[in-house]
C-alpha positions in Angstrom: -13.2 12.1 -0.2 -11.5 13.2 3.0 -13.4 14.4 6.1 -16.6 14.7 4.1 -15.0 17.0 1.5 -14.0 16.2 -2.1 -10.3 15.7 -1.8 -9.5 15.5 -5.5 -11.3 14.7 -8.7 -10.5 13.2 -12.1 -13.1 12.4 -14.7 -12.1 10.3 -17.7 -14.0 9.3 -20.8 -13.7 5.8 -22.2 -13.1 5.4 -26.0 -12.3 2.4 -28.2 -13.2 -0.1 -25.5 -12.4 -3.7 -26.3 -13.8 -6.3 -23.9 -12.1 -9.5 -22.8 -14.2 -11.6 -25.1 -12.8 -9.8 -28.2 -9.3 -11.2 -27.6 -8.3 -14.7 -28.6 -5.5 -16.3 -26.7 -4.5 -19.5 -25.0 -6.6 -19.7 -21.8 -3.6 -21.3 -20.0 -1.9 -17.9 -19.9 -4.8 -16.0 -18.4 -3.9 -14.1 -15.3 -4.7 -15.9 -12.0 -6.8 -14.5 -9.3 -4.7 -13.0 -6.5 -1.5 -12.6 -8.6 0.5 -9.3 -8.5 0.2 -7.0 -11.5 3.1 -5.2 -13.0 2.2 -1.6 -13.9 4.1 0.2 -16.7 3.7 3.9 -17.5 5.2 4.8 -20.9 5.6 8.3 -22.1 6.8 11.7 -20.9 3.3 13.0 -20.3 3.1 11.1 -17.0 6.0 13.3 -15.7 5.2 16.6 -17.4 1.4 17.1 -17.7 -0.5 17.7 -14.4 -3.7 15.9 -15.6 -1.7 12.8 -16.6 0.3 12.9 -13.3 -2.9 12.9 -11.4 -4.4 10.1 -13.6 -1.2 8.0 -12.9 -1.7 8.4 -9.1 -5.3 7.3 -9.4 -4.6 4.3 -11.6 -1.8 3.2 -9.3 -4.2 3.5 -6.3 -6.8 1.3 -8.0 -4.6 -1.2 -9.8 -1.7 -2.0 -7.5 -3.2 -3.9 -4.6 -0.9 -4.7 -1.7 2.5 -3.1 -1.9 5.5 -5.5 -1.7 9.2 -5.0 -1.7 10.2 -8.2 -3.5 8.3 -10.4 -5.9 9.1 -13.8 -7.3 9.2 -13.6 -11.1 7.2 -16.8 -11.4 4.4 -15.1 -9.5 4.2 -12.2 -12.0 1.7 -13.1 -14.7 0.0 -9.9 -15.8 0.9 -6.4 -16.8 -1.1 -3.2 -17.1 0.5 -1.0 -19.8 -0.5 2.7 -19.8 0.8 4.7 -22.7 0.4 8.4 -23.3 -1.1 9.2 -26.7 -1.5 12.9 -26.3 -1.6 15.5 -23.4 -5.0 14.3 -22.3 -5.3 10.7 -23.7 -3.9 7.4 -22.3 -4.1 4.0 -23.9 -4.6 1.3 -21.2 -4.3 -2.4 -21.9 -4.1 -5.5 -19.8 -1.6 -8.2 -20.9 -0.6 -11.6 -19.7 3.1 -12.2 -19.2 4.6 -15.4 -20.7 8.1 -16.5 -19.5 10.1 -18.2 -22.3 13.5 -19.9 -22.2 16.3 -17.5 -23.0 19.5 -19.5 -22.5 20.3 -17.5 -19.4 19.2 -17.5 -15.8 16.6 -14.7 -16.5 13.8 -15.9 -18.7 12.6 -13.9 -21.8 9.3 -12.2 -21.2 6.5 -11.8 -23.8 3.3 -9.8 -23.5 0.0 -11.2 -24.8 -2.9 -8.9 -24.8 -5.8 -10.5 -22.9 -8.0 -7.4 -22.4 -9.8 -5.3 -21.6 -8.2 -2.4 -23.4 -9.4 1.2 -23.8 -8.4 4.8 -24.5 -8.9 7.1 -21.4 -9.5 10.7 -22.2 -9.1 13.2 -19.3 -12.2 15.4 -19.3 -12.1 17.2 -15.9 -9.6 17.1 -13.0 -9.2 19.0 -9.8 -6.2 18.7 -7.5 -6.8 19.0 -3.7 -6.5 22.5 -2.2 -3.4 23.0 -0.2 -5.0 23.3 3.2 -7.0 20.0 2.8 -4.0 18.3 1.4 -1.8 19.2 4.4 -4.5 18.0 6.8 -4.9 14.7 5.0 -1.2 14.1 4.8 -0.6 14.5 8.5 1.1 11.5 10.1 1.5 10.5 13.7 5.1 11.9 13.8 3.7 15.4 13.0 1.6 15.3 16.2 3.3 16.0 19.6 4.4 12.9 21.5 3.0 12.2 25.0 5.3 11.3 27.8 4.9 7.9 29.3 4.0 9.3 32.7 1.0 11.2 31.2 -0.6 8.0 29.7 -3.6 6.7 31.5 -2.7 3.2 32.7 -5.4 0.5 33.0 -6.4 -0.7 36.4 -3.6 -2.7 38.0 -4.3 -6.4 38.3 -4.8 -7.7 41.8 -2.1 -10.3 41.3 0.5 -7.6 40.7 -0.5 -5.8 43.9 -0.4 -9.0 45.9 3.1 -9.9 44.5 4.4 -6.5 45.5 2.9 -6.8 49.0 4.4 -10.3 49.4 7.8 -9.0 48.2 7.7 -6.2 50.8 6.7 -8.6 53.6 9.5 -11.0 52.6 12.0 -8.2 52.7 10.8 -7.0 56.1 10.9 -10.5 57.5 14.4 -11.1 56.2 15.5 -7.8 57.6 13.9 -8.6 61.0 15.5 -12.1 61.1 18.9 -10.6 60.4 18.5 -8.1 63.2 17.4 -10.8 65.5 20.5 -12.9 64.6 22.8 -10.0 65.2 21.2 -9.2 68.6 21.4 -12.8 69.8 25.1 -13.1 68.9 
């Protein structure tokens, strides 16, 4: 939704659902709460088919959490794998990531399916119309900048006024005492 209008829409059907309970694995490798997921999109459909491009955007929005530039490999413990099966079907699975010794600095990584997993079938999708999309994508840099002089400033603090007044009086007193010295000499 954007500005009380339907921005875009994608409807998927869920087939071949397997719950977490249907997977057996060592509970020590279960993903921890708050850990960052790695999201992998496998298949050309995510680049070529409009419906799957749209689904990829929506899945990224819901699964990614906070965006970070760098991540410690030790903090990465789960992976969402999205694989295109056909032009309207995606296999989504949730895996735990195990780090194994590899004999090098970079550890070997193994995926263990921990669930849930499912097939997502795209039933309906609607991209945003161009006018609504442009309006929603506006940023502050697109809007004209105000000059500093035009900004409404808050009421000046009394202390600031007093300091200015005292500085003016001090200058006037110094100026007067200089004149007096020159006149007396």
